C-alpha positions in Angstrom: -83.9 34.9 36.6 -80.3 35.0 37.8 -79.1 33.0 34.7 -80.8 35.5 32.4 -79.0 38.3 34.2 -75.6 36.5 33.8 -76.2 36.0 30.1 -77.2 39.7 29.7 -74.1 40.8 31.6 -71.8 38.6 29.5 -73.5 40.1 26.4 -72.6 43.6 27.7 -68.9 42.5 28.1 -68.9 41.0 24.7 -70.3 44.2 23.2 -67.4 46.1 24.7 -65.1 44.0 22.5 -66.9 45.3 19.3 -67.0 41.7 17.9 -67.7 42.8 14.3 -64.7 45.0 14.2 -62.5 42.5 16.0 -63.6 39.8 13.6 -62.3 41.8 10.6 -59.1 42.5 12.5 -58.5 38.9 13.3 -59.4 37.8 9.7 -56.8 40.1 8.2 -54.2 39.0 10.8 -54.9 35.3 10.0 -54.5 36.0 6.2 -51.2 37.6 7.1 -50.2 34.4 8.9 -51.0 32.1 6.0 -49.3 34.4 3.4 -46.1 34.4 5.5 -45.3 30.7 4.7 -45.4 28.7 1.5 -47.3 25.8 3.1 -49.3 25.2 6.2 -49.0 27.5 9.3 -47.7 26.0 12.5 -50.8 25.2 14.5 -49.5 26.6 17.8 -48.5 29.9 16.3 -51.9 30.1 14.5 -53.8 29.4 17.7 -52.0 31.6 20.1 -51.2 34.3 17.6 -54.9 34.6 16.7 -56.0 34.6 20.3 -53.4 37.1 21.4 -54.1 39.5 18.6 -57.9 39.1 19.0 -57.7 39.7 22.8 -55.5 42.8 22.3 -58.0 44.2 19.7 -60.8 43.5 22.2 -58.9 45.3 24.9 -58.4 48.3 22.7 -62.1 48.3 21.8 -63.1 48.3 25.5 -60.8 51.2 26.2 -62.4 53.0 23.3 -65.8 52.5 25.0 -64.4 54.1 28.2 -62.8 57.1 26.6 -65.9 57.7 24.4 -68.5 57.0 27.0 -69.7 60.6 27.2 -70.0 61.2 23.5 -71.5 57.7 23.0 -74.3 58.8 25.3 -75.3 61.6 23.0 -74.8 60.0 19.6 -77.8 58.0 18.3 -75.6 55.3 16.8 -73.9 54.5 20.1 -76.2 55.6 22.9 -77.3 52.0 23.6 -73.8 50.7 24.3 -73.2 49.2 27.8 -71.7 52.3 29.4 -74.2 54.9 28.3 -77.1 52.7 29.3 -75.5 52.0 32.7 -75.3 48.3 32.2 -71.6 48.5 33.0 -69.5 51.1 34.8 -66.4 52.7 33.4 -64.3 51.0 36.1 -65.7 47.6 35.1 -65.0 48.2 31.5 -61.4 49.4 32.3 -60.7 46.4 34.5 -62.0 44.1 31.7 -59.8 45.9 29.1 -56.8 45.6 31.4 -57.3 41.9 32.0 -57.6 41.3 28.2 -54.6 43.3 27.5 -52.4 41.6 30.1 -53.5 38.1 28.9 -52.9 39.0 25.3 -49.4 40.3 25.9 -48.3 37.3 28.0 -49.7 34.9 25.4 -47.9 36.7 22.5 -44.6 37.2 24.4 -44.2 33.7 25.7 -46.2 31.5 23.3 -45.6 33.4 20.0 -42.6 35.7 20.0 -41.6 39.0 21.7 -41.7 41.1 18.5 -45.3 40.2 17.9 -46.1 41.2 21.5 -44.3 44.6 21.2 -45.9 45.5 17.8 -49.3 44.4 19.0 -48.9 46.5 22.2 -47.9 49.5 20.0 -51.0 49.0 17.9 -53.2 48.8 21.0 -51.8 52.1 22.3 -52.0 53.7 18.9 -55.7 53.0 18.6 -57.0 53.1 22.1 -54.9 56.0 23.4 -53.4 58.1 20.6 -56.3 57.9 18.2 -59.3 57.7 20.5 -57.9 59.9 23.3 -56.2 62.6 21.2 -56.4 62.5 17.4 -60.1 61.8 17.2 -60.8 65.1 18.9 -57.9 67.1 17.5 -58.0 67.0 13.7 -60.1 66.1 10.7 -57.1 64.0 9.6 -57.7 61.8 12.6 -58.6 58.8 10.5 -55.6 59.2 8.2 -53.1 59.5 11.0 -54.7 56.9 13.3 -55.2 54.5 10.5 -51.7 53.1 11.0 -52.9 51.3 14.1 -55.8 49.8 12.4 -53.7 48.7 9.4 -51.3 46.7 11.6 -53.1 43.3 12.0 -51.8 41.5 8.8 -48.3 42.6 9.8 -48.8 41.2 13.3 -50.0 38.0 11.8 -47.0 37.7 9.5 -44.6 38.5 12.4 -46.3 35.9 14.6 -45.3 33.2 12.1 -41.9 34.4 10.9 -40.7 36.6 13.7 -39.8 39.4 11.3 -41.4 42.2 9.3 -41.3 41.5 5.6 -41.9 43.8 2.7 -44.9 41.8 1.6 -46.5 42.3 5.0 -46.0 46.0 4.6 -48.0 45.8 1.3 -50.9 44.4 3.3 -50.5 47.2 5.8 -50.6 49.7 3.0 -53.8 48.3 1.5 -55.6 48.7 4.9 -54.0 52.1 5.6 -55.3 53.4 2.2 -58.7 51.8 2.7 -59.3 53.3 6.1 -60.1 57.0 5.1 -62.8 56.3 2.5 -64.2 53.6 4.7 -64.7 55.9 7.7 -65.4 59.1 5.9 -68.4 57.4 4.2 -69.8 56.7 7.7 -68.9 60.2 8.8 -71.0 61.7 6.1 -74.0 59.5 7.1 -73.5 60.5 10.8 -72.3 64.1 10.2 -74.9 65.8 12.4 -74.1 63.4 15.3 -70.4 64.1 15.1 -71.1 67.8 15.0 -73.3 67.5 18.0 -70.4 66.1 20.1 -67.7 68.4 18.6 -65.8 65.6 16.9 -63.9 67.3 14.0 -64.7 64.6 11.3 -64.0 65.9 7.8 -67.7 66.3 6.8 -68.1 68.6 9.9 -65.0 70.7 9.3 -64.8 70.8 5.5 -68.2 69.9 4.3 -69.8 66.9 2.6 -68.8 67.8 -0.9 -65.1 68.1 0.0 -65.3 64.8 1.9 -66.9 63.1 -1.1 -64.0 64.3 -3.3 -61.5 62.9 -0.8 -63.3 59.6 -0.7 -63.0 59.4 -4.5 -59.3 60.3 -4.6 -58.5 57.8 -1.8 -60.5 55.1 -3.6 -58.6 55.7 -6.8 -55.3 55.5 -4.8 -56.7 52.3 -3.1 -57.4 50.8 -6.5 -53.7 51.3 -7.5 -52.4 50.1 -4.1 -54.6 47.0 -4.4 -52.7 46.0 -7.5 -49.3 46.1 -5.8 -49.3 42.5 -4.6 -49.7 41.5 -8.3 -47.3 44.1 -9.7 -44.6 43.0 -7.2 -45.0 39.3 -7.8 -46.4 38.6 -4.4 -49.6 37.3 -5.9 -50.8 36.0 -9.2 -53.6 36.4 -11.7 -56.3 35.0 -9.5 -55.7 37.8 -7.0 -55.5 40.4 -9.8 -59.1 39.4 -10.9 -60.3 39.9 -7.3 -58.5 43.2 -6.8 -59.8 44.7 -10.1 -63.4 43.4 -9.4 -63.6 44.6 -5.8 -61.7 47.7 -6.4 -63.9 48.6 -9.4 -67.0 48.1 -7.1 -65.5 50.5 -4.6 -64.8 53.1 -7.3 -68.4 52.7 -8.5 -69.7 53.7 -5.1 -67.2 56.6 -4.7 -68.2 58.0 -8.1 -71.9 57.5 -7.3 -71.4 59.6 -4.2 -69.8 62.4 -6.2 -72.7 62.4 -8.7 -75.7 61.9 -6.4 -77.0 63.2 -3.1 -79.1 60.1 -2.4 -79.0 59.8 1.4 -78.6 56.0 1.4 -75.3 56.1 -0.6 -72.9 56.9 2.2 -74.0 53.9 4.3 -74.0 51.7 1.2 -70.5 52.8 0.5 -69.5 52.1 4.1 -71.0 48.6 4.0 -69.4 47.9 0.6 -66.0 49.0 1.9 -66.1 46.1 4.4 -67.0 43.7 1.6 -64.1 45.0 -0.4 -61.5 44.4 2.3 -62.8 40.9 3.1 -63.0 40.2 -0.6 -59.4 41.1 -1.7 -57.9 39.4 1.4 -59.9 36.3 0.6 -58.5 36.5 -3.0 -55.0 36.9 -1.6 -55.4 33.7 0.4 -57.0 31.8 -2.4 -54.3 32.9 -4.8 -51.6 31.8 -2.3 -53.0 28.3 -1.9 -54.7 27.4 -5.2 -51.3 26.8 -7.0 -50.3 24.5 -4.1 -53.5 22.5 -4.3 -53.3 22.2 -8.1 -49.7 21.1 -7.9 
């Protein structure tokens, strides 16, 4: 039926946007917006800022599909994406990405503020072009260097509301920047053979699994400390501290477990938990910010 074909095609375009990834990006951006002000966020800035940042992230994701189409066709995790299966052409995906990018930039520039548009565009280029096009294939430190683009959303959200980059926004950036390597390296261990097959120099491929496990542990220890900075600097209170210690302790548990055991399910469990960690501490940041206002 024609309607079924339209729905399927819309589903393919939606998959280009990597909705799970974009949802996490938008969530951290929205938390940045709410943390930027002592009370309620202006509704227009919240709406257009969220849409603009989300559309830009979707554009970057679609460009990632185009640049990775050939390796996606080989890797078992990605070979059912719209481009490897032939459901969409690279030109269709590129046009879709371009349209999303243009709309997002216009929305952010005219309906939010120019600084948010400039920083969001820099983040888009950093992820879609610099990381995906060059770093991913050039160095096992690709995740570390390219993590700056992925850590930008809370800063973008903060700037969307205030029009300036604040030190507290940079603390949120630092949390995600430190979180990114152990998050992705856990996945890379689980998919080591697939990355090796397509010659992507992820750390488990170039330096081995044991070395990567050690790096995950060291970065997770660093993340635990960085996660305490909002409390240590007075940005957040005791409620956030409880969440940071609890979720950070859980991440350390998985990192230590990976060092002590070769159980094959641990890398993916660690990867999954890392997402729970990030959502958890950002939720506690938000709760800590507003609970005193509600109780007052």
